[in-house]
C-alpha positions in Angstrom: -33.3 1.4 -25.2 -36.8 0.2 -26.1 -38.1 1.6 -29.5 -41.9 2.1 -30.0 -43.7 3.2 -33.1 -47.0 5.0 -32.6 -49.4 5.8 -35.5 -51.7 8.7 -35.2 -54.6 9.6 -37.5 -54.6 13.3 -36.7 -52.3 16.3 -37.3 -50.8 16.0 -33.8 -51.2 14.5 -30.4 -50.5 16.0 -27.0 -47.3 14.8 -25.4 -48.9 13.5 -22.3 -51.5 11.6 -24.3 -48.8 10.1 -26.5 -47.0 8.8 -23.4 -50.3 7.1 -22.2 -51.1 5.6 -25.7 -47.6 4.3 -25.9 -48.0 2.6 -22.5 -45.2 4.5 -20.9 -47.6 5.8 -18.2 -51.1 4.7 -17.0 -52.9 8.0 -17.4 -52.6 11.4 -19.0 -52.0 12.9 -15.5 -49.1 10.5 -15.0 -47.8 11.7 -18.4 -48.0 15.4 -17.3 -46.0 14.5 -14.1 -43.4 12.6 -16.2 -42.9 15.6 -18.5 -42.8 18.0 -15.6 -40.0 15.8 -14.0 -37.7 16.9 -16.9 -36.8 13.4 -18.3 -38.7 13.8 -21.6 -37.0 15.0 -24.8 -38.7 15.7 -28.1 -36.3 15.6 -31.0 -33.4 15.6 -28.7 -34.4 18.7 -26.7 -35.8 18.6 -23.2 -39.5 19.3 -23.2 -41.4 20.6 -20.2 -44.6 21.5 -21.9 -47.0 18.8 -21.0 -49.4 19.2 -23.9 -46.8 20.0 -26.5 -48.1 19.0 -29.9 -46.3 16.0 -31.3 -46.6 15.5 -35.0 -45.7 12.6 -37.3 -42.0 12.4 -37.8 -41.1 13.5 -34.3 -39.3 11.3 -31.8 -39.8 11.4 -28.1 -37.1 10.0 -25.7 -38.2 9.1 -22.1 -35.1 9.2 -19.8 -33.0 7.3 -22.4 -35.1 4.2 -21.8 -37.9 4.4 -24.3 -37.8 6.1 -27.7 -41.2 6.7 -29.4 -41.3 7.5 -33.1 -44.6 9.1 -34.1 -45.9 8.2 -37.6 -49.0 9.0 -39.6 -51.5 6.2 -40.1 -50.7 4.8 -43.5 -53.6 4.7 -45.9 
């Protein structure tokens, strides 16, 4: 499994946008399609809401291949 850490400077990021920023998909639309396919888990639970708010401390698992840990930008 490939592990990525993504820092955000806001309270949350939409799941489809996170997938794009992390380089898992090429566009937000592709991120929405990936989430709709049912292979994305947030904190271990399948997530089908494409724009679910992902906050620092949460982890996103993409089909057991990529694990994204979301962190707040350190000051």
